[in-house]
N, C-alpha and C positions, 0 to 999 in steps of 0.2 A: 422442575423449579431448574434455575439456572445458576452453577455453582459458584459463577463471577461475581452472583450479589455479593460472597463473603468475601472479606480478604484475606490473604494466604496461610494470618496467622490466624485463621478460624476454620481452617482445612480440617483440621480434626474431627471437628464435630459437624460437617456437613453432610455426613451421611446418616446421621441421626435428624439433622433439620431438615432433608428431603424428605425424608419416612415420615416425618411427624407429619409436612409441609401436604405429600401426595398421597395418605391416607384415604383424606376426607376431601382432599381438592379432585381426585379422579371421580368420588362419586356424585362432586358438587356439579363437575361436567356434563356427568349424565343428567342428573335432574336437573338443569338449565335446559339442555336440548328439550327436555323431554316437555319441559314448561313454555318452552318456544314454539313447540307444533298442536299443543294443547290451548292454548293460550295469547296465541298471539296478537288479539286484538286491543285486549287491555294494556297488555305490553309495549305493545306502539304508541298507546293514547301515553301510558307513565313513562315514557322516552320523550315525547312530543312537551307534557309536563315537565322532563327537568330541565327541557331546551329552555322551553318557555320563562321555569323559576330563576333558571340563569341570568337569564337575559333579563328581567326585572329587576334583580338586584343589583344589579349592573348600572340602572339607571339612575339618574339624579333623583326621580321625584318631583314634585309641588311641594310647598310651603303651604300646611291646612292648618287655618286660622283658628280651630276650633278646639285644637292639640296641642300646649305646649312643648318648645322643643325639648326638655328632655325627655318627653313621654316621647317625643316624634323619635329620638334615638335609641331608646330602650325597645319602642314595637321595632325598629329595624334589625337591632342585633338577634331580638327571636324572631325576627324572619327570615334571617340569615342562618340561622339554627335550625329552620324546617327544611331548607334546601338539602342539609346534610342526611335528615331523617328521612328523607323522602326517597333519597338514592339508597339509604340502608335497609330500608323497608322492600324497595324492590327485590335487591339483590338478594336478602331472604326470603321474601316469598316465591321467586324461582327458586332457591337449591331446596325449597321447603324446613325452615326455620322459621315453623311459625310463628312461635311463642316472640322469636326476639322481632319478627316481623310487626306482629300485630302492638308490642309496646311501641315500636318507632312511630307506629299511623299513629295512637293515642298520644305520641310525644303534637303529630303533626297539628291534631285535635285541639290539644292544649294551647298551643301556640295560638291559634285562631279564636280562641275562647277568651285566651290573655291580652290579646290586642287589643280585641273589641272592651275586655274591659276596663282597661288602661286609660280608653277614651272617656266612659263615665265616670271612674274613681280613679283620676290622676294622683291622687296624694298618697295610694297606695304601691306607686311607684318606685317606693324607697324598697319597698323587701324585693324585688327583683334586682335593684340596683345594689343591695348589699349580696346578693347569690351572685350575681355577674364578676362584682369585684373580689372572687373570692371570701367574703365573711360567711357570717352564719345567720339564715334569715330567722326572724323569730317572728310564729304564728301567720303562715303565708296566709291567703283566701286559699279553701278546698276547691275543685273544682262545682262540688255539688253549689255550695254558696258563691259562685261567681255567676252562675248559669241562673243561680235565682234573681239574682241584683239585673244580669240582663236581659229575662224573661219582665221585668218590671218595669224596666225602663221602657221595653218595647210595650208593652202593654200603657204604658204611661203618658208616653211621645207622641206615637201611632207615625212614626217616621217611616215613610215607603222606604226607603233607602237602606233603613236599619232592619236585620232577620230580624222577621214575626219571632211573636212569641211561642209559637208551634215549632218552628222551626230548632228554638233553641233546646225544645221539649226532645226532638227526632234528634238531636247532634248529641244531649246529655245518654239518650237511650242506646246509642251505637257506641259511646264513650261506655258506658257501663256493659254492655255487651262485651266487646273489647277488653275490659279490664280481666272477667272471668278467664275466656280463652289464654290470656297473655299468663296467669300461673296457673295455669290448670296442666299439670304435670303428664298426663295423657296425651295431650297434645302434638307433641314432641317427640313422643317416644312410640305411641302404637298400644300402649299394651292392654288388651282388655281388662274391665274391673274381675271377672271371672277367672281370667289366664291361671293355670296352675301353675304354682309357684316353679316346681321340680320340668316346667319348661322353660325355662326362662334362660338355664343354665345356656352361654355363647349371645345370647342376644345381646346383637348390635343396634347402636343408636347413630343418630348423622342422620344425611339428607334423609327423606322421605316424602310423597308424593300423596296428596289428600285433598282430594278436587273439593270436597264440601268447602276445607278450609281455605285453599287456595283462592277462591271465586268470592268469599266470606273479604278476605285481603281486600282484592283487586277494589272488588265493589264499594269498601269501605275507605278504601285510598284515595282512589279516585275521585269520590264524590268531594272528599275534604280538600284535595288539591286543587279541586274548582272552584269552592268557598276562598281559599286560601290566594287565588289567581282574581277573584271580585275584590276580596279587599287590597289588594296589591293596585289595583285599577285606580280603586276611590284615592289613593293615594298616591297617585298622578305617577305610577312605577312602572304600567303597560304602555309606551308606545300606539302610532296610528294602527303600527300593524303589527306591535304586541297584540292590542285588542281585535284584530281580525285574526290573531291563532287561536286566542281565547275565544271568541264567539264561535269558529268551526270546530275548538277543541269542546265547546261544550254541549255542541249539538249531536256531533257522534258520541260523545258521553252519556247524555240523554236517552240517544237512540241505543248502544250498549245496554243500559243500567234498566231501562224500563222493562225491559223483558225478564229482570233479576227479582225486580223488588218485590215481588210474590212470593218469591220462594227463600227470601231474604231479609227477614226480622230478628232485631234482637231480642235474646232469650228472656228476658228481662221487663219486658215494653207491655207486655200481658200482668205479671203475676208482682210486678216494683213499684213501689210505689212514689206517683209521678214528683218530679220537683218543685216545691216549692212557688206559689206563683201569685 
């Protein structure tokens, strides 16, 4: 930490601030280096996605006649939030803060679901508008109810440009899987259920590496980003160059994820009730 970050009047606090910062920062740097060595391919893809996402948000886009202007603005606000979530997810995945990473990836899924939902239910935009203005949202639709409506819409219309019924079910399964991992205390600290409590003295938390959790995070995060880019392309936010970059990104991502799909399946896919369709 550079002491010049702090003014001279705060000089007496610099030591404690530096110590507090460096205690975890040094461990994070080690974890990030390890992640770069083990997961260079998905990390490269993720950085490419961040670059593409940022360029997409800077483009004006096209006026979609099927969406009311207030909904267009709201969707743009939600999509912009996704860029911050995508960067936060990558940073926390690389250093081993998996709970936080999974929460950020779930927000990416939420944004994708919400943006599609607002197209078929524009009258519900008032819930998000109230929230973004700093007010209290009254009875907003849940992820489950939004997916149910989206599945019914897909089945009823048969629009090939709209995600299919099965696509929404798979997305919901991934969302539920990440929900269970996000709030699992053992994910972050790695304490086994049968650990003797006397062995816990001196146990240190902080950055840690878990191959299974890391791969699951990269897998779910990258395929969610790919879906978001498809939506941004439909909104006209990807120019010709951006569309070409997305096509290459999609092909490379598909090649990487195909080898992982048999090993990474949502835990609740077999034992959880499907979303009503």
